[in-house]
TORLO-886520 format. One line per 10 residues: number of its first residue (from 1); their letters; for each residue z, y, x of N, C-alpha, C. Coordinates in steps of 0.001 Angstrom, whole numbers. Each point is the difference from the previous one (the first is absolute). Example, Ala and Ser with C-alpha at 12.3 -4.5 7.8 and 13.67 -1.06 7.14 Angstrom:
1	AS	7800,-5690,13190,0,1190,-890,0,1200,900  -720,1050,-350,60,1190,820,730,1090,-770;
END
This chain:
1	MRWSVVDSPV	-1015,-12869,7322,322,955,-1312,1411,-1073,33  930,1365,-130,1280,-1149,-742,745,548,-1374  -376,-1100,-921,91,293,-1578,1675,-282,91  494,1063,-1388,1162,-327,-725,82,616,-912  1022,-1106,-1207,-116,6,-1405,1278,1064,-170  -65,965,-683,916,187,-944,517,541,-1444  827,-311,-373,78,-152,-1348,395,2128,-468  -902,-79,-1270,380,1525,-487,-307,-191,-1370  694,958,-834,-149,229,-1135,-1346,93,-1005  -1164,-150,311,-1561,-597,44,-437,-843,3;
11	GPLSLSADEV	1455,-1539,960,-211,-792,361,-57,-572,1326  -574,-879,621,-125,-153,1346,-675,866,645  -136,940,1121,-961,101,1174,-404,-158,916  -857,-488,844,-767,-440,504,-118,783,1186  193,570,1362,-148,580,1249,-534,-217,803  -786,526,346,-623,-530,1632,169,944,908  3,67,1579,-101,1044,1108,-832,-888,894  -396,1137,512,-349,-770,1374,821,1060,778  -649,-197,1586,497,817,1796,291,1308,-1098  -1391,697,-337,-206,1585,-311,669,480,-1945;
21	GLCRLRFGAV	369,-1010,-539,720,525,-894,84,-1090,-1115  378,354,-1384,-589,-501,-1369,-1470,209,-248  -240,-1239,48,-934,-333,-898,-930,-704,-1245  1140,-348,-475,344,-690,-1358,827,-73,-785  219,557,-1115,1012,-114,-958,-924,105,-1888  676,-1598,-433,-618,-663,-895,975,-504,-554  -344,164,-2011,390,-369,-821,439,-1881,-174  987,-734,359,380,-945,-10,-161,-872,1608  253,-1449,200,-132,-833,792,-788,-164,276  -457,436,1115,-1549,-502,592,348,-1722,791;
31	EGVEFTPPAG	-1140,-612,-1026,-46,-1500,498,-959,-431,950  685,-474,1264,-369,-882,1589,202,1203,789  1042,566,-153,119,962,1500,1105,-434,-5  1065,-445,1343,796,142,718,1245,1404,-684  1274,-154,-414,485,1219,-96,1477,320,931  95,658,650,1454,123,877,916,1507,67  576,-527,51,1362,1013,-64,-663,1454,259  74,1200,-948,-1155,1102,598,961,556,1555  -701,654,389,662,294,1496,-1318,1145,118  684,1125,667,-1427,1182,615,-6,1057,-1012;
41	ALAAAVEQLS	-1497,370,-341,-568,328,-729,97,-817,-1950  325,-1116,420,214,-766,-1484,1978,378,46  468,83,365,1401,407,-146,107,1151,-251  -615,648,86,-634,1923,17,-306,-35,-1978  -740,-662,93,-552,-188,-1301,705,-3,-893  858,-1307,57,792,-619,-949,1436,1043,-257  551,541,1121,723,1014,-135,-720,1160,-1008  -1272,363,357,-83,1332,-577,-297,-581,-1732  -755,-1227,-246,338,-190,-1084,825,77,-1037  512,-876,865,1884,-90,-754,366,1758,-339;
51	SYFSGELTDF	-228,781,1196,268,1073,-912,-329,745,-860  -1594,-270,-335,-842,510,-551,419,-678,-1578  -142,-1707,102,786,-429,-1545,1130,747,-710  817,157,1143,1397,1033,-62,108,1393,-240  -1007,512,100,-466,1445,-183,-5,1256,300  965,-607,1371,263,535,1508,-1174,558,629  -1075,-314,-21,-1007,-69,749,-1237,447,-613  -626,1255,463,-1731,124,-805,-1008,500,718  152,-535,1112,-858,162,1208,75,-927,893  -1173,-665,125,471,-1287,1185,-311,518,837;
61	DLPLSVQRGS	695,70,1702,-869,-220,1217,-316,-1189,750  -715,-447,-388,-32,-1711,875,-1192,343,778  283,-727,1024,-1970,-177,602,-774,-913,-541  -1243,228,-279,-962,-635,-479,-1078,-288,391  -753,-1281,-152,-1084,-590,695,-351,-257,-1085  -1722,1001,95,-463,-839,-1426,-1511,20,813  -920,-983,-101,-1216,-288,1258,-1024,-273,-596  168,-285,-1683,-1000,276,-1036,-452,1000,-521  -910,-514,-1068,-467,1215,-767,-1214,797,13  -599,856,-728,-831,195,377,316,1315,-39;
71	EFERAVWQRM	-801,1060,235,40,1384,250,266,730,-1305  -501,-282,-1247,549,603,-1305,1372,-688,-291  -132,-1648,900,1803,-336,-643,718,601,788  408,179,1011,766,753,855,-57,1538,-115  -898,734,-554,411,1266,-153,643,48,-1914  -104,-945,-330,911,-545,-1813,1206,-394,478  551,-829,1071,464,-293,678,1465,1113,300  -915,889,665,695,1083,831,450,984,-1230  -772,366,-578,142,322,-1294,992,139,-447  446,-1383,-441,1158,-514,-714,1712,397,593;
81	TTIAYGETET	-292,62,1493,748,419,1243,554,1076,-1256  -724,1099,-350,533,922,-271,407,195,-1720  -396,-342,-626,916,-156,-1181,1029,211,167  938,1150,-595,1345,485,-34,999,-1801,-488  1498,-388,434,325,-620,-929,257,364,-1098  -183,-868,-1361,105,625,-934,-980,206,-562  -1182,209,512,-1143,1095,-1054,-929,-1144,91  -1214,-61,-503,-1354,-931,-316,-819,1113,438  -1324,-624,-258,-1406,409,-90,-861,-643,-331  -979,464,-1160,-1517,-1112,-383,-814,-685,1352;
91	YGEVAAVVGE	-450,-1054,-893,-693,-581,1127,-1425,1267,137  -143,263,-1069,-1355,1583,314,679,1023,711  1138,286,304,1152,834,532,-897,160,1849  617,-1535,-126,287,-748,1707,-2170,335,414  -126,-582,-909,-1723,360,615,-414,1037,-15  368,608,-1008,-653,1552,468,820,306,1692  1485,99,-232,204,223,1960,-486,-251,435  -430,-944,275,-988,-1040,1413,-990,171,-57  -824,775,-835,-1369,529,-187,-803,-806,-326  957,-901,-1278,-1449,-832,-681,507,160,-1274;
101	AGAARAVGVA	-442,1239,-598,410,331,-1614,-278,-1031,-1020  -1359,-793,231,-95,-1106,-862,268,-1698,163  1144,8,641,213,-1398,698,1083,-650,-546  733,73,-814,1479,159,-821,243,-997,57  -1280,-1024,-330,-275,-1349,67,1051,-837,1357  -1230,675,1438,518,-401,1185,1024,454,658  785,837,-876,1679,186,601,570,-1304,-844  -547,-311,-713,1085,-1264,-779,-623,-1194,1030  -694,57,446,-260,-1184,470,971,259,1860  -61,1018,177,44,445,1546,2431,-412,-597;
111	CNRNPIAIVV	-102,727,-765,1656,-622,-924,1,-1078,847  -904,-1192,-1042,278,-1008,144,-470,-1154,1140  -234,820,1142,-82,-549,1034,988,1053,1081  1106,681,-217,791,401,368,864,-795,1190  344,-214,1173,-103,-1309,388,2164,437,-27  402,1293,320,1432,335,-31,467,594,-1389  152,-778,-1471,276,511,-770,1255,192,-196  587,920,-931,1228,757,-174,133,1029,1318  8,42,1389,50,321,934,-1226,738,212  -1230,26,-778,-1373,732,57,48,277,-1571;
121	PCHRIVGAGG	475,479,-258,593,35,-1278,-971,-123,-1140  -1157,-888,-530,-902,-144,-878,230,169,-1463  1445,-354,-9,961,-47,-1426,-412,1791,-376  -2,953,560,114,1168,-382,-1250,313,-362  -1029,-1014,-277,-1323,532,-499,-292,-987,-1283  -704,918,-937,372,-150,-1553,-1266,105,-904  -305,-539,-724,-1258,272,-1101,-117,1046,-371  -982,522,-438,-299,1334,-842,976,146,-408  734,1226,-357,979,354,-1265,1109,-495,9  660,-160,1460,1104,-916,449,135,-1633,-499;
131	KLVGFGGGLP	-1468,-358,-706,260,-1288,53,141,-1506,1431  1357,-806,-273,-189,-1114,916,-985,-828,-284  -1027,44,1073,-999,-1007,191,161,-986,1156  -129,-673,-17,-512,-1195,1533,1436,530,1063  378,-1442,608,901,-80,845,-42,-976,630  127,-323,972,30,-1504,1328,1216,-543,-764  1453,441,46,1313,-78,-262,102,-392,-1750  -766,124,-1045,186,220,-1389,366,1070,-308  -711,403,-1113,681,1329,-804,1499,-52,66  773,-749,-428,1286,374,77,761,477,1451;
141	AKRFLLDLEA	-638,-464,1110,590,594,1066,-532,1191,132  -1311,-20,-385,-385,1663,-267,1069,812,-426  294,-361,-1403,904,1034,-684,1296,-12,419  374,-1023,741,1527,-321,451,-442,1808,1135  -1210,-536,1132,238,1396,747,-199,1262,84  -569,132,-1004,-25,1423,-991,1130,117,-536  584,-692,-623,1179,749,-730,1333,-424,966  40,-418,905,528,-164,1189,-18,1428,1001  -627,461,103,-451,1404,1090,-234,1004,-1177  224,109,-1458,-250,1187,-477,1139,-6,-427;
151	GIAWQRTWV	963,-910,-91,1554,-199,-653,884,1129,1092  -159,-1056,1710,401,886,1007,-704,1438,722  -1214,465,-1006,-147,1195,553,293,654,-1322  444,-185,-822,896,895,-1339,1198,113,629  599,-904,793,921,197,14,216,954,1421  -904,-263,786,535,804,700,-301,1482,462  -938,455,-1593,-263,1222,-484,868,577,-786  774,-925,-707,706,724,-1314,1318,-115,620  488,-1180,455,1881,-380,-164,225,496,1192;
END
């Protein structure tokens, strides 16, 4: 695996790719790994993240390499990729969609284990009533990402 770190409006992001595609996107600089200049899938991810944060990109188009996760976690991660840019769903709604209506807390655990933050948009999952709860990058980062997307979505709809 190759690792790179990039600056973003929500702080440093650590990205990792293997021969298949992007396999990790984490908040902060990961300790104990050797960072390299982005190339291949990492370079594409850096470019698309830059476009995302500038409001130009609303859908990532990157090869992903997810090699871990239970069947339930993978179902939750897949569901995350279908939540529209600028929209949110609650943990309970996601649990119902993936066939485990009473598993809102398990959806939260799956969100916490999401290996590819932002690209697999766990920030779009919120608590009941739209409440911001739990986020690996911190609630200010979650708020930033949701506000960014809502603002861009609004502009594209009304301006």
